[in-house]
N, C-alpha and C positions, 0 to 999 in steps of 0.2 A: 692386184690392188686396183688397177684401172677398171676392171670389170665390176669390182665391188662398188666403186664410186658411181658408175653408171646405174647400177641397180638401186642405189640408195636415193636416186632422184636428184632434185636441185641442190646446188651448193647452199649450205646454211647461210652464208653471207648474202647470196642472192635472195634467199627467202626473206631476210630482214629488210633488204632494200625494197622488195616488192610490197611488203607490208606497210612500209613508210609511204610509198607512192599511193597505195590504196586508201589508207586511213588519214594521213596527215595532209597530203596535197589538197584533197577536196575541201577540207576545212579552211585551209589557207586561202584557196581560191574564193570560197564563199565570203570570207571576211573582206577580201579585196573588192570583189564585185559589189558587195553591199555598200561599201564606202563610195565607190565610183558611181554606183547606181543612184545614190542620193544626189550626187552632183548632176548627173544627166537629168534626173527628174526635175531638179530645180530649174535647169536651163529650158527644158521642154515646156514648162508651165509658166515661164516668165511672161508677165503682162506689163504693158506700158502704163495702163491705167491701174487704179487701186480698186480691188474687189471689195464689195460691201457684203460683209458676213455677220449675221444672216441677211438675206435680201430684205428689202423694206417695201411692203405694199404701199403704193402711193395713195394718199388720202383722197376721199371722194370729192369731186367738184363738178360744177356745171357752169359753163360760160359761153361766150361767143368769141370768135376770132375778130381781129380789128377790121376785117372786111365783112363782118356780120354773119358768119357761118357758125352753126352750132358746134361746140367742142366740149366734150365732157370726159370724165374719167374712163368711160368705156372705150373711148377712141384710142386709148393707150394699149388696148388689147389687140392681139392678132398680128402686130408688127413690132420690130425692134424700133425703139424711139431714141433718137439723139436729142437730148433735152438741154436747153441752155437758158440760164437765168441772168438778166442784166437790166440796166437802165435803158429807157427809150432814147436817152441822149447818148447813144452808143459811141464810146471812145475808140482809140486806135486798137487797144487790146481786144475790145469787143468785136471789132470788125475782123481782126486776125482770127479770133476763135470761131466766128461765124463762117469765115472762109474755110477753116479746117473742117467744120461740120459739113459744109456743102461739098467740098472736094472729097472727103472721106466717103460720103454716100455715093458720089459719082464714080469713085474708084472701085466700087463693087460691081460695075459693069451690069451684066444681065441680072444680078441679084439685088440691084439697087431698089427695086420696087418693094423689097421686104423691109425697107428702112424708111421711116418718116422723121421729119425734123420739126421740133417745137421750140419756140422761144417764149418764155414767160417774162413779161415786162413788170418790173417792180415799182414803176412810177409812170407819170405822164411824160416826163422828159422833154426833149427837144424835137419838135415836129419835123424840122428839116433833116435831122439825123435819122429819124424813124422812116421818113420817106426814102432816104438812101438805102436803108436796110431792106425795105420792101422791094425796091427796084433791083437790088443786087441779089436778093435771095428769094426769088419767086418760087412758090410751091411750099415754102416753110409756113407752118401755122404759127401765128403770133397772137398771144392771148394775154389778157389781164384778168385779175381776180379781185373780188371785193376784199376789204381789209381783213375780215374774220377768216375767210377761206384762205386768203394768202398766207396768214400766219400758220394755219394748220398744214397747208401743203408744204411751205418752206421748212417746217420741222423735219420732213422726210429727208431733206438735203443738208442737214446740219451734221457736222462731225467734230467731236471733241478735239480741241487743240488746233483746229483749222479756222480760217476766216469764215465769217457769217455767209450763208448761202446767197444773200441778196447783194453782196459786194465781192465775192470770191472769184467770179467769172470762170467757174469750173464748167466742164462739159460732162454730161451724165449719160449713161446708157440705161435704158429701161427695157426689160425683157418683154416678150409678147404676152405675158400674163399680168403685166402692169406692175412689176416689181423693180425698184431701183437696185441695180446689181454691180455697177461700176462707175467710178468718176475719175476725171482727168484734171490736173491742175491747169491753171490759165496758161496760154501760150504753149501748149503741148505741141510737139512735132506732129504734123499731119501724118507722117509715116507711121508713128506709133499708134495713132488712132486707127488707121487703116489696118494695121497688123492685127490688132485686137478684134476689130469688127470682122475681118476675114475669118478669123478663128471661130468666132461665135456663130457666124452664118454657116460655116462649114459643118460644124458639129451639132447645131440646133435642129431638133426635130419639130419645132414649133415656129410659127412666124415666118 
């Protein structure tokens, strides 16, 4: 009897167990990994800012900076641009946001030259406040636009259900092709802006 069992091969009960392991377990693992994978995917792609989808090409414009240097739409190409819109009479939140913009760029270390800063003024504002902005944020391009061009450009920065671009005090990212692709609400943590900017510079093949 013992010899017969050996000749007949594996115990039928073991055969059933092996079949379960081969066919059922992989399916169960696939289901589990799929659900976990979605969770990991969400974490790994988390942004502090809000992605603009689809990206928006910035409307054409040509102007000069407040220190009389030419600045036009083409100068948004080739670099990542941190773009900020506010009154010339910059209030406390305005200065906080400009500080975030400046420090985020500096936080890129050797990569900081891939990033430029632009502030669009929506009015004439307070000259003493503007002088303070210029003093504290050297190297930032500060521009004004004529009324018609201003309206067209600001349309690129409007979002349904959110404050108007000229009062929202948001920080924007424009990619090296001149497309608006991300925005941050006012008084965002500098750490959040740095994290997103680091990720963009790391994986970008342009700018």
